[in-house]
N, C-alpha and C positions, 0 to 999 in steps of 0.2 A: 659750904652748903649746912644746911639747918636740917636740923633731925626729920622735919615732914617729907624734905626735898630727898633725903636718903631713903627714907623707907617707901617714896612712892617710886623713885628708879629701882629699888629693891622688889618693888613688887610687880613693875614692870616688865625686868628683865626674869624672875619667875614666870610670869606668863607666857613669854616667847621661849622661854626654854620647855615649856610644856607642849607648846604648838608644833616644834622643827621636829620631834619624833613621829611625830603624825602626818606634817608636810611629807619629811622621807620617807614614809611609809608607803606615802600615796605614790609618790615619785617613783619609787621603788617597782609598784604593783604597777605603774604604765608601763614602763621601761620592762619588765618581766613578761607581761602579756606580749608586746611587740617579739622581743625576742623569741619567748615560745613559739608565738605563730609565725616566725621568720624559720625557725627549727622543724616546728610540724611540716609545713610546706614542703622542705626540703625532703624530707623523709617518707613524706605518703606520695611525693614527685608531682605535685599540680605542675601540669602543663605549662601553665605561664612561667612559673619560675624554673622549670626545667630549661624551656628556651632561653631564658635570659643566662643562665648557667653557661648553654651551649655556647653565646655567644661571646664569652669572657673565657671559653675554652676548657670549660668545668664540663664532664661527663655526666651522666645521671648518676654515676654507683661513687664517684667522688663526691658530687653533691649530699648524696643519701648521706653520707658518712663525716661530711661538715655539718648538716643537721644534727646528727646524733652529737657531735662533738658541741657544737651550739646550746643543747637541750641540758648533757651534763654540765655543762660550765655553770649554762642558768640555774638549774637546780642548786648547785655547790653555792652560788650567791645569794639564792631564797633561805637557805639555812642558817640562822642565826649563827652558829658554830663554826660555819666556814665558810662566811658571807666576806671575808676580805680575801681569800684564798680565791673564790668564785669570780671576786672583783679586778683580782690580778689577772688570771685566767681569760676574763671577757676582755679586761685591757686589750691584750695580745690578741685575741680574736678578731677583736674590732679595726686592732691595726693595722692587721693581715687584713682585712676588707679593703680597710683604707689603699693601703698598697695594690692591692688588685685593681681595685679602681684606679688607680694612677697607672700602673701598667697597662689596663685595659683603655685608659685615654678616656675615661667615661664622662669628664668634666668637673667641676668643682663641684656640686649640689653632692654627689655619690660621696665624694671624698668628706667634705664637711659634714654628711649624716654621719657618715661612722663616727669619725672623732667626736662629733656632738654627743653621740650617743653614750661612746666610752667616758665622757664627763658627766654625763646624766648619771650613770653607774657610780660613779664615785661621789657625786652631788647627792644620791640617794641615801649612801652608805654614811656620809659624814652627816648629814640631818637626821640620821636615825640613830648615830652613836658620837655623837660631838668630840669624843677622847681621842679620835682618830688624828683631829686636827694637829693637837698637841703632841702625839704620839708621832706621827710620821714628818711634821714640819718642823717642829720643837724640840724632837725625839727626847721628850718629859715622860 
C-alpha cells in the first residue's frame, strides 16, 4: 500500500467512526420511544392493551406493574452512566416477553419481535459505544 491509499483508508474509517455514534443514538431513540410507549400504555391502562394482557392471563394490576418495570429499565438504558445495566435489564425483560409469547402460543412474529427488540437495544448501545465490542466479546 502506498501512502495515499493509507491516508484515504484512514480518512474513510474516521468518517465512519464519527457516524456510528449518531446512528446508535438514532436507533436507541427509536427503541426508547417504542418501549416508553409500551410501558405508558400499560401504566395508564389503555383498553386494548389491557384486553391483550387479559388474553395472556395477565391481570390489569400486574400489567401496570410490568409497565412500571419497563419504564424503569428504559430510564436506566437512556442514562449514559447506567446504559449497560439498562441494556442487561431490558434484555431480561424482553426475554421474558418472548417466553410469555411462547407459553401463550402467540406465533412466531411476537416471539421474533421481542427477541429482535432485544438485539436492537444492544446494537444501539454498541454503535454509541464501540468499545463495548472489545470489552464484551474480546474481554480487553
